[in-house]
N, C-alpha and C positions, 0 to 999 in steps of 0.2 A: 284662489288659487290653491289655500293652504287647508280649507273645507275637502275640496277634491282629493289633497292628499291623505286627510284623515278618512274618507270613505274608501279609497283603496286601501291603507294601511289594516283599517277595519275587514274589507271583504278578503284580502289575502289572510287575517289574521298572523305574520310569521312569528316563530317561538326565537326566530333566530334575529332578532331587529330589534336595536334600543332605539329610539327617537326620542329627539332635543333640537326643541325650537330656538331662535334666539331673533331678540326683535329690537330693533335700534330706536327704543322707545323712552322720552325722558323721563316719565313718568312710569314708574312700576304698577301700582295697583290700576293704572287704565288697563293693560295688559291683562292682569289679573280679572279685572270684570270681566273683558271679554272672552279671556279665556272658562271661567263661570258660566257667558252666556251659550258659547257656543259647546259647553259641557268636553273640552278636549281634555285627556286625560294623559298626555305625554308632557311632561315639564317643559316649560321656558324661561331661560336666561334672559336677564337685561341688558343692553349693550349701548347704553345713552353715549358711551365715546366713542362708538365705530370701533373697538378693538379687532373685529375681524375684517376690517378695511373694505366691509363693503362700498358700493359706490351705488349700488343699485338695487333693488327689491323687485319680487323675490327670488331667491335664489336655493338651493337646493342640492345637499355636497352630499353624497355617498363614501363611507371610512369603511374600510373591512374590521376583521377583527383583530389584526395588528395593529389598529389605530393609524391608518396610512390612508390619505386620501385617496381615492381612485376615480372618483366622479364628482367633477363641479357643476356639471350640467344636466345632473337627473329629474328625469321627470315620471310622472306617475305610471304610463306605458312601459315605462322600462325598468318598473322597480322589480317585478317578478324575475326578472333576467338577471339583476344585477343581486339576487338573492343567492339565485342557483349557481353564482360564479363564483369558484374555488379559486384563490388568490394564494400567490406564492409567502411563505414567510421570510421578512425580512432578515439581509445576512448578520447586521447589527440594530439593536433598539435603536430607535430616535431618543435624544435625550427630549427629559419634558420639563419645564422650566413653569412652576407653580408658586403658591401659596409659601411653599418654603423656601423659595431663593431671595434672600436678603438685598432687595433691592438696592434699600439704603447705603446699605456696606458698598455696593458694586457703585453705586453713584458718587459715593466719598471716594473710591479708590479713583474711578473713573468718571470723570463728573463730564460725560460726552451728553450733547442732546439728546442720543438714542437713551441713553441708561438714566437720564433725568426723568426724560417721559416716561418711560416703562414704571418709574417709581410712581409717578400721578398716578399711572393706570392703576399701581396695586393699591391704592390707596383710595382710588374711587370703586374699584372691581371686589376688595374685602374691606369693606366699612367695617369696623368694630368700636370705633370711638368717638362715634356723633361726629359732632360737628368738626375735631380737630383732624378728623381722617379728610374734610372736604379742604380745610387749612392747610393742611400738609401737602393735597394735591397740586392746592391753586401755586402754592411758594417753588412746589417740583417744576411744574410748566411753567412756570415763569421766569424761571431758570433754566430751562431749556429753553426756552423763546429767546431768553438774551444770546444765545449759541447758534440758533437759527431763526433771525426774526421773523420769516418769508414762510417758515414751514405751517402747511394751512393743517396737517394732522393737529400737529401741538396749539395751532390757535383754536380749532374746534373742540378739543378735550379741557383746554381752558375753560371756553366759552361753558362749555357742559357741567364742569364743577361748579362754577360760580351760579351757575342757576339749580344747581342741585343744595347745594348751602342754602341757596333763596329761599326754595320750599320747604327745607326741613329743618331749618333752624334758623337764620337770620330775620329771611323776611322783609328784608331791607330791601327798598330799591336799588339802592348801588349796584348789587350784586344782581340785579336782572338786566339792569344799564349795562354793566360788562358782560355778561352772554351775551346780550345783543350784539355789542360791539365787535367784541372776538369772533362769535359766528359768520358775522358779516366780513369780516377782516380773511376769514376760513373762504368762504366762498368765492369773494375776488383772486383768492390765489390758485383757483380752482372752478372756476364756472359749472362743468358738468358734473360736478358732486353732486348726484342726485340728492342724497339723505340731507347732506348740509342745508342744499335749497329749501327742502321740504321744512325742517327742523326752522329757519326762519318765518318761513311763510306759515307758519302753525298760530304765528303770533300777528299775521299780516301782512301788508295789505290786503285789503279783500281784492283789490284788481289782479293780482299776483297768485291770488291762490288758484289752481286746479279744481278742489272740489272742497267741501264741508271736511276735516276731518275726525271730529268727532259727534255727527251727529245721529250715531247708533248709540248714543249713552241712554239715551231717553226710552229706546226700545227697549235697550238690554236690561234694565232694571225695572220695566214693566213684566216683563215674558220672564224673567227671572223670580219676582213675588209671585206671580200664576203659577208657578210649579212651586211657591210653598218654600221656599230659598230665599234667605236673607243675602241682599247684592253688597258684592264687595266694596268697603265705604271709597268714596274719594277724597284723599287729602287734600289736594289742591283742587279750587274749583277753576269749572269751564271756563275761558275769557269768552267775548261774542265773537273774536276772529276765530275761534278755536270753531265754533259752533255756523260760522259763517259759510256760504256758499261765495262763489267768485261772481262778481258785481260791481259796474262802475258806481263809486258815489255820485249824489248830486250835487257838486261841487257849488252850484250856485241856488243855494237854500234858503230860504227868506225866512230864517228864524227869527221871533219877535225879542228883543230885548228885555230884559225886566226892566220893570219902573224904574225911578230913580233911586239909590239905595245909597248915595253917598253919606248919608247921616247915620247909618247902620254902625253901628261900634263895629272897630276892626280885632282879628283876631290873629295876632302876628306867630301863630303857632304853639300857644301854650294849651289850645283846648285841642287842634286838630292838626295834624301833619300832615301837609301835603307830596308828594312824590309822583314823579314821572319817569317811564323809560319810553325809547323809540323804537323801532321796529321797522328795516332795518337799522343798526346802530349807525349810520349815516349815510345821508343821500346825496345824488347828483341832482341838477335843477332838471324842472319837469317829470320827475319821478315822484310816485305816490311812496308816503309810509304810514304807518298806525303808532300812534300815540296813546301810550298806556296811563291814566291817572288811578292813583290811590290814595282816600283820605284815611287817615289813623288817628281813631282816637286816641289822645293823651291825655291823661288827667281827667277826661269826662266820657260821657256817654251820649249816644243818639236820642234826641226826642221826638221817640216816633208818633207824638199825637199832637204834632202841627204843620206847618208847612213842609214837603219834603225838601230832602238836599236838591238844589240846583245850582249849574255851573254852566256861566256864560264865557264865552272865549272868542278871540278874534286875532286876526296875524293880519301883518300890511306886505309880506314878505310871501304867504302863501296860500292856496284858496282851501277852504276845509269842507268835507262833509256835512258838519254840525256847529251849527254855533252854542246852543239852546242843548244841556245834558242836565238828564234828571234821573233821580235814583229814587225808587217806590220803597214808601216805608214798609218794613214789616210788621207784621199783625200782633204785634208786641207792646208794650207802654213804652220801653226803651231798649236800649241794645249796644253792646260793642263793638259791632263784625268792622273789621275794614272795608272799606264800599271801593268800587273798582266802577272807572268807567273809561271809553275809549272814541277815538274820532282817528278819524283820515284825512292826513292832510297831503296836498301836490304843492310839491316847492316850487317857489319861481327862480329866476334868475341872480337875484340879490347876493352880494356876495353873505350877509348873514341874514339869519331869519330867524324868529322867533314866534311864540304863539303868548299873550296876552290875557285876563280873563279876571273872574274872582268867581268866588263859592258863597254860595247863601246857606247858612243849617241851620236847625234851632238842636242845641244841645244843654246838657244839664251836667253840673259838677258831683261829685260823690257824694256831697251835704245834701241836694235836692235842690241848690240853683241853679232855674233854667233860664236861660238869655238865646237871643235871636244875634247872630253874628258874620259879619262877612270878610275874608281871607283873599287878598290881592295877589296875584302871583304872574311870574313869566317862567316859560319855557323854552330856554333854547335848544335849537334845531339845529344841531351837525352837520355837516356838507362835506367833511373830509374824514379821513382815515386817522387823522393827528389826533384824536382826543383818546386815545386808548391810554390806561391806567400806567 
């Protein structure tokens, strides 16, 4: 629909029209890449917290020269008529609350859930102090949530703040984990909120995805390069679930378990840290979910000149789309990147459920001592909403 609008505006070429796009996207650079690809010449604002209050997209809003919303169902074939319409000036100017409003003082004087939520919004929308803004936003949203625990808007925005901090600063899976849980709780409070549902489905599971969210990225980068331009760099890597189409995982797979590795020396987290996040944040029996695993070098680097990273997983309480996970070695002798793997699970009816397994990898210390290690792990699968922070 946006390309149609862009073509309509170009055709009419109105001098009295200002265009602003608003996108409900968690990752701003992906919007920038899409804008560059499609060669849109209007500004696009990021609204990762759904400040606009939209429950579905796309929507097109017509605002007159006085700043008054006149049409919330504008269509391309109605733009010419809208531009020719003469609107009456309002009798009094509407107050505008923007960055100049000190929501910190307002929330301190009157700490209602609404004021505390607006304080969190301000920190998210006008970030200028790095991670401190995310910390302040999380603090404000959590304070608002204490006053209104079942408010879906606050729950969703708190999740967005955690994910933003994860992407831009902390890279700590605990933040991604909290984002997944709060987004899931928000959707539980309002199952019909389309944008909240899509935010969760972005990260899985595949069985619930309506379409691949970012399969256009490869084409966009290729075509931008062919134009002689440098594509906007993606600061957050795309996950497998973000690229995948809707599909039913093969929960009856027959992966072969690696040969006996009991004698391999154990790494208790000295060299590699294993983290995980489940999406959605908790599941019901017979419902699918996706588990994202992340292996983070800690005082070591990957040895890419030997056998690749291998992970074996199994579970008594859930069916798994895979049992054997592998990560291909990069084309360089060694590297220090975080390595992400993911798989889908179908939870059974047991009261408690977990996924157990081990990772096998080759690593080298900074002084050049290389070794082969095994690390055992267990991932708890939360099945209720009671595991929030």
